[in-house]
N, C-alpha and C positions, 0 to 999 in steps of 0.2 A: 101112379106113374108106371104099373104094372103095364094099365091097360095102353097108355104111350107107348109104351117100352114095346110092349106089343102093335102097337099100331107103325110104329119105324118098323117092325123087325116083319113085317105082314111081306113085303118081297120077297124076303128069303124062303118065304112055303109057299109061292104062288106058283100056279101048273105051270110044268115048261112047256114051251111057245109062247106066252102072254106077251106082249110089248110093252116098253115102259112105257109110250103114251097112252098105249088105253089102261095100263094100271093108275099114270098120273090124272087123266081123269076122272076114271072109278073113286079112287082118295079121294080128288078133291070133290068128287059131289058126295061124297061120303062126308068131307070132314065140313061139306057144307048142310049136310042132312042133322049132324051131331049125335047118327046113331049107329052103332055096330050093326054088323047084318044078324047080329042075336035079336035085335031092337033096342040097347040100352046106349043112351045117350054118351059121349068121348067129349072130351075137353075140349076145348076151341085152341087149335095150336097157332094159325095162324095171327090172331086178335091180339097177344103180344109184343110181337113179330113189330104190327101196324105201329102199335103204342108206342116203343122204345123209338119209332122213324118220326112220329110226332114231334115225343117229348125233347128228340137230337134239335130237330125243326125247328121249335119255339126258343130252345136253350139257345142254339144259333140266334135264329134273328135277336133276341133277345140282348145276346154280345154285341151284333153290330148296334144294332139303335145305344145300346150305352154306350159305346164306343165312338159312334156319329156325335153322340149328346156332348161328352167329354169335347171332343175336340172341336165343336161348335163352342163351345163353354171357354173351351182353354183363347179359343182364336178372337174370341169377345172379347175376355176379359186382357189378352193384350193388346190388341187392338181401341180397346174404348177405355181401358182403366189403365192397365198400363205404359203404354205410346207415350207418356212426359215424368216417368217412373227411373230414376237410375240407382240401382244396387251396389253395394262392394263391401267385403267382408274384411278388410282391409283399412282397420282403422283402431283408435286407441285413444283412451281418455288423458289425460292432461291439465298441468295444473299449474299457477306461476308460486311456485315453492320460495317461501321467504323463511330464507337463510339467518339465523343467529347469530350474530359478533360483536366482539364487543368496543366499544369505541376507547377505552382507556384500559391500561394496562395493570395489571397487580394480579395477586392472590385469590384465587375464588373461596371464598365464607362459607355459602349455603349454596344447594342445589335444589330448587323447589318442587320439580318435576321430573317425569319419569316417564320411560317409549312408552306412546302408544296414549297418553292421557289430554283429555280436549282441554285446550283453553280459549279463552277469550282477549277479546283487543285490551293490552293493560295487564294485563295478566303476570304477577312477578314469576321469572323464571330462574333467577339467579342471584346472589349477588355478588360483589367481589369486596375485598377488606379496604376500607376507606379513608383508615388510616394516613395517608400521604396526600390524601385528598383534602381532610379534613386543616392539616398543615398548610396546604397552598393557598386556601379559602384564608385561611386566618393572615395570612402573605397579604395577600392582596387584599384585605380590608384592610389594612394598614397601610399600604402603597396609594390605597386609593384617600383615606383620608391624609397623607403628608402633600401628597396633588391638591388640595380641597385647600390647605392653609396656604400653600404658597401660591394660589392662585386668590385668595383671599388678600395674601400680602402685596402682588400685585397692585392689585385695585387699592388698598391704600397707599402703597407710594405713589401713584398715579395722581391722589388727593393730595398727600402732605407735599409732593415736591410743587403742584399749584401755590403750595405757601412757602415752597421756598424759594418761589422767584420771584414773588412777589418780593420777599425778603431781600432779594438779591437787586433787587430795585431801587428798593430805599436805602440800599447800602450806594447803589452807585447815585442817588442824589447827597447824600450824606458827605460821597468823596467827591461828591464835583465840588460840596461846596466848600470843604476845606481847602480843594484847590483854587477858589476864587478868595480863600481868605490866605491863605500864602501868595497868592501873587500880588495880593493887596500888600501884605508884610514886606514880601520882598521890594516893592515899588517903593514903600514908604523907607524902606533900610538902602535901600540906594540913592534917592535923595538925601537920606540921613548923611549919607556917608559922601556923597558930591558938596554937598555944606561945609562940612567938616573940613575936607579935603581942604575947601578954598580959606578957611580961616586959620588951618594948618598953617599954611602959607604967610599970611600974613604977621603970624603969631600968638593969632585972639585964641587958640586953642592950645591943652596942651597935646603933647603926645598921646598922652594916657586915654585920652578922650576919644582921641583920632580910631587909636588901635580896638576900642570897645567896638564904637560906631561899625570899623571894619568888622569885626569878630559877627556884628550884629547882623548885617551884611551877609556873610555865610552863611548861618542859619538859617536867615527867611528862603537862601537860594535852597539849601538841602531841603526845610521843611518844604516849598515848592515841593522838588524834586519827588520825596517820601509820598505825598497829599496825592501828586499824578500814580505812582505806581499802587496806593488805596484804589482809585479808580476804577486803572487800570483791572486788579486781582478783583475789585466787586463785578465789574462787568466779564469779565470770565469767569466768576463763576454765576453769574447767572448765565451765562450763555451754558454752561456745565449743566446747571438746576435745567434747563430749557430741554436740551439734552435728554438727562435721564428721564425726562418727563415723556416725553416723545416715546424714550424707548419702552417706556413700560406701558403708555397707551398703546403703541403699536402692538402688547403683549396679551392686551385683554380687546381690542378693538374689535364692535359688532359682536360682543361674547357679554357672559355675564359667569357666573362660578359654576353652575349644573352645566355649560353646554361648553365650557372652555374647552378646545383641545386635549390636555393637561388631563382635564379632569377627564375627560371623556374614554382617554386610551387607560388612564385607571380605571376608570368601570367596566370596559372592555374587557382587561385583563380581571378584575373582581366579578364581569359575570362567567368568563371563561372558568373561572373557577365555581364556580357555583356547579356550573355547568356538568364540569370532570366529577365533581360533589355525587351530582343526581346519574351524572351514568355509570357509575360505581354500582347503582339497581338496573335490572338488565330485567325487559318487557316483552313480554309478547308483539311484534307487531301486526296482525293477524288473529283473526279467531281460527282456530283449524286443531290439526293434532300433531301432535309432539314424535319426529319422528326424529334418527341418528344422532341422539345423545351417548357423544362421545366427551364429554367432563366429569370430573372429578373435582371432592373438597382439595383444597392445597394446591390445585393445579394452578400455576403462575399465567396465566394467559395476556397473550399482546393483541393488540386491534388489529383486528381484522381477520381473527384466528378462527374458524368457522366452529361453533360450539352446540349447534342443532343444528334442525329445520322446522319448521312447520306448516304442516299441508292443509290449506285451507279448504276444505273438500265443498262446502258451498259454491265456490267459486269455479268447480273444476267444469271440463268443456273436451270436447270430441274431436280429434284431428283425426280427418278421415283422407283416402287415398285413391282416387279416380283417373281413370287412364281420361287422357283429354280430349278423345271423342265425345266422351259423356257429360262434359261440361258445357256442350254448348244451348244447351235451354237453362241450367243454371243456375239463378241470382241469388244475391242475399236476402232475406227477410221469407224466405220458403220453409216450406212449412219439410221436417223429418222426421221419422218415424226410426227410432234405436235401440236393438236388444241388444242385452250382453251377454256374456259368457255366464257370469256367474246366475242370473235367475231364467235364464232359458227364451224362451219364446212366450214364456205366461205373461212375462212382466214388460212392456213397452213404453219406453220414453219418449214422450213428444219435444222436440227441441224446433229451432230454428236454423236457417245459414246467417251467420254474423261477417266472411269473407274468405276472403281465397290469398294463399301464398301468395309474396312476393317473385315466386319460382318455383320452378318446378323441383322433384329431387333431386335428380341428374345433378341442375345447376349448382345447386348448394353441396354436392359430394366433393369427397378430399380429390379425387380423379374423373373431373365432368366428362358425361358422354359429349363426345363434337357430335350430336344431332337434335333434335326437338323431341325426340324422348323423353318418357320420363312421367312421373306421378306429379 
């Protein structure tokens, strides 16, 4: 460093009148000879400066090459690899949540699940007090048995009325015979009365005998009227029996005890009572995670009241919002790659496009926009 310092201070010690050009030439000559006037070597002063220039030039060329290579790679990737790819960060997961609601009312007897608990399909979530349902089932069973007995009675009535009709027919035949006999008796009584009247005129018979004959004639006439009345009654009874049989037959026409409307109506009520009893046990409609549980033991619930929700995680899907211009080449069935905020870029999910919404987001807004824009 002393030699370099002296070398650099050499012009200040130069003789008066020396020109800078001559000095520079001498300095250049001395620098290239690497020797001092006393014959010793001096350090190479120009070599570090040239080496720095070469290094800078190489670095600049390398930087330009890297930039050109990066630009070419980006252009190639955008042109040939991502030309048919659209992306968005406006996406969220969604799932059809199953809300658990009771179908019958009653007080809660047991709650068997807690928040965040995983459940399977059909697993019991809670039980309601089933006392009322048990009583309703017992009443429905009694009504069903009563209906069956009544229908069986209808069938028996139809069968018995057939015998009644036959009996009424026999009564009619008997009444007709009585009428015939009464007419014969009346004809004989009239003949006797006519003959005894003739005899009474000639004095061949007594008045008492004539009186008896007249009485017998009256009795014969009354007997005929009575027989006719019995015949009419028998005929009316037969008609009534036929009507009863037909009415009962209509009630059981084209049916039997099991599928008779009255029995079926009772069966429906019985099935409803059984169903209501089963509904006091509330089960998970889907497999998933319990969420939003807001029911406690002893609380009286009503049909339709929301008790909890079951989130079917395995059925989760993603709703992605794109601009309309991005969807020109998108179709159902295409491959989708998704990255979640939870796991970051290290975890990539593969999926497929299942479909498109029936309208843009603005179309379903509370105050829709009056234009065609929207996601």
